[in-house]
N, C-alpha and C positions, 0 to 999 in steps of 0.2 A: 495449512496454509502460509501461504503466503508474509512475510512483513516486511518492508522497506529494509533494508541493507544501509540504505545513509541517515534514515531520522527513526528508524525501527516503530513506523509506524504498522498497523497492524487492524484485523477485526476490533471492531466492539460490541458490546452485547448492551439489549435493549429489551421492551416490551411490546405487541402489539395490544391496544388499548381497543376494544369495542364504544358500539356505542351502550352495553347497556354494561361499561366497565369491567369486561373481562381481560384478564390478561394472558397473554401467551409472548411466550421464548421468539426472539428473532435474532439477526447478526445486522450491522453496516459492513461491507465487506470494501475495505479502500483500492481503492484504484493504483493495483501493482501490477509493474509487469516488469516479465526478461527481459534485459537488453545486456548487448553488452559494451561496456565502458572499459576506459582510460584507466590502469592503476599503474603508476610509476610508471608510464611510456608503454605498457602490454595492456594485450585486449584483454580483458577478465568480463566474464556473464554471471551475474548477476541481480537480482529482482529490487526495483525501483521506484517510488512510487510516485504519482504524472505530476506532482506539486512541486518535487527535488528537480525530476528534468525540466520541466518549464522554469524553475526559478536558476535554474544552472550552476546547482550544486554538485551538479557530475559532469564527465566530460562524453559521449557520445564516441563510440570506437568509429 
């Protein structure tokens, strides 16, 4: 599973809970994109979550 290279955001786990309170496993996947990013002046491809892209923590190449 892809994980954000900036903030280490990844998948979260929990339960689906039915009306009768039966619990089954489920997973929330974070919104991680593969983008070209400028690192030390050079373009590098890495996985970055959309919240890091939106906040300006990384600069697209």
